[in-house]
C-alpha positions as CSV (number, residue, x, y, z in Angstrom):
1,M,158.0,102.4,-18.8
2,K,155.9,99.3,-18.0
3,I,155.8,98.1,-14.4
4,E,155.4,94.5,-15.5
5,N,158.7,94.5,-17.3
6,T,160.5,95.9,-14.2
7,K,158.8,93.3,-12.0
8,A,159.7,90.5,-14.4
9,Q,163.4,91.6,-14.4
10,M,163.5,91.7,-10.6
11,R,162.1,88.1,-10.4
12,K,164.5,86.9,-13.1
13,G,167.4,88.4,-11.1
14,V,166.7,86.2,-8.1
15,L,165.5,83.1,-9.9
16,E,168.9,81.3,-9.8
17,Y,169.1,81.9,-6.0
18,C,165.6,80.7,-5.5
19,I,166.1,77.5,-7.5
20,L,169.3,76.7,-5.5
21,S,167.4,77.4,-2.3
22,V,164.6,75.0,-3.3
23,L,167.2,72.3,-3.7
24,K,169.2,72.9,-0.5
25,D,167.4,70.4,1.6
26,E,166.1,67.8,-0.8
27,D,166.3,66.7,-4.4
28,A,163.4,67.7,-6.7
29,Y,162.3,67.3,-10.2
30,V,161.2,70.2,-12.4
31,A,157.5,70.0,-11.6
32,E,158.2,70.2,-7.9
33,I,160.6,73.1,-8.4
34,L,158.0,75.0,-10.5
35,A,155.3,74.3,-7.9
36,T,157.4,75.6,-5.1
37,L,158.3,78.8,-7.1
38,K,154.6,79.3,-8.1
39,D,153.4,78.8,-4.5
40,A,155.8,81.7,-3.6
41,K,154.3,83.8,-6.4
42,M,157.5,83.6,-8.5
43,L,155.9,83.5,-12.0
44,V,158.0,80.9,-13.9
45,V,157.3,78.7,-16.8
46,E,159.0,75.5,-17.9
47,G,160.6,77.3,-20.9
48,T,162.5,79.5,-18.5
49,I,163.6,76.9,-16.0
50,Y,165.1,74.2,-18.2
51,P,167.8,76.5,-19.7
52,L,168.6,77.8,-16.2
53,L,168.9,74.3,-14.8
54,T,171.2,73.3,-17.7
55,R,173.4,76.4,-17.0
56,L,173.6,75.6,-13.3
57,K,174.5,72.0,-14.1
58,N,177.1,73.0,-16.6
59,A,178.6,75.3,-14.0
60,G,179.0,72.4,-11.6
61,L,176.4,73.7,-9.1
62,L,173.8,71.0,-9.8
63,D,173.7,67.3,-10.6
64,Y,170.8,65.0,-11.4
65,R,169.7,61.4,-11.4
66,W,166.9,59.6,-13.3
67,E,164.2,57.9,-11.2
68,E,161.4,55.7,-12.5
69,S,157.9,57.1,-12.0
70,T,154.8,55.1,-11.4
71,S,152.7,57.8,-13.2
72,G,154.6,58.3,-16.4
73,P,158.1,58.6,-17.8
74,P,161.2,58.6,-15.6
75,R,161.9,61.9,-13.7
76,K,165.1,63.8,-13.6
77,Y,165.8,64.8,-9.9
78,Y,168.1,67.7,-9.4
79,N,170.4,68.1,-6.4
80,L,173.1,70.5,-5.2
81,T,176.7,69.6,-5.6
82,E,179.2,70.5,-2.9
83,K,180.2,73.4,-5.2
84,G,176.5,74.4,-5.4
85,K,176.1,74.3,-1.6
86,L,179.1,76.7,-1.3
87,F,177.8,78.9,-4.0
88,L,174.4,79.0,-2.3
89,T,176.0,80.0,1.0
90,E,177.7,82.9,-0.8
91,L,174.5,83.9,-2.5
92,T,172.6,83.9,0.8
93,T,175.2,86.2,2.3
94,T,175.0,88.5,-0.7
95,W,171.2,88.4,-0.7
96,N,171.0,89.3,3.0
97,E,173.5,92.2,2.4
98,L,171.5,93.4,-0.6
99,K,168.1,93.1,1.2
100,N,169.5,95.1,4.2
101,A,170.9,97.8,1.9
102,V,167.6,98.1,-0.1
103,N,165.6,98.3,3.2
104,L,168.0,100.9,4.5
105,V,167.8,103.0,1.3
106,T,164.0,102.7,0.9
107,T,163.1,103.4,4.6
108,T,165.8,105.9,5.6
109,K,164.0,108.9,4.2
110,Q,160.7,107.9,5.9
111,S,162.6,107.5,9.2
112,R,164.1,111.0,8.9
113,N,160.7,112.5,8.3
114,E,159.1,111.0,11.3
């Protein structure tokens, strides 16, 4: 079993949550979303993010608008819909529960041995 495959699957599993979180406070275009994810060490490429953004938009969680750019073609800015904000709130609760459960499971044995 290759560790890189497991690490990639773990990142992929939380990518949707991370993208919605990036958009919770302000609209962003793809290059900004990618930069934020890369700064956080989430290894993502454009070929991965576009289908995910389309899926989130088709699910009613995201919307977008076109905005002219002074340095090239118009940019598509994504934003959370009201449904997307509610979905993100639920994902945040689930993430916190999962994080706490994983921490409990992965640290319990160490705590008992001390």
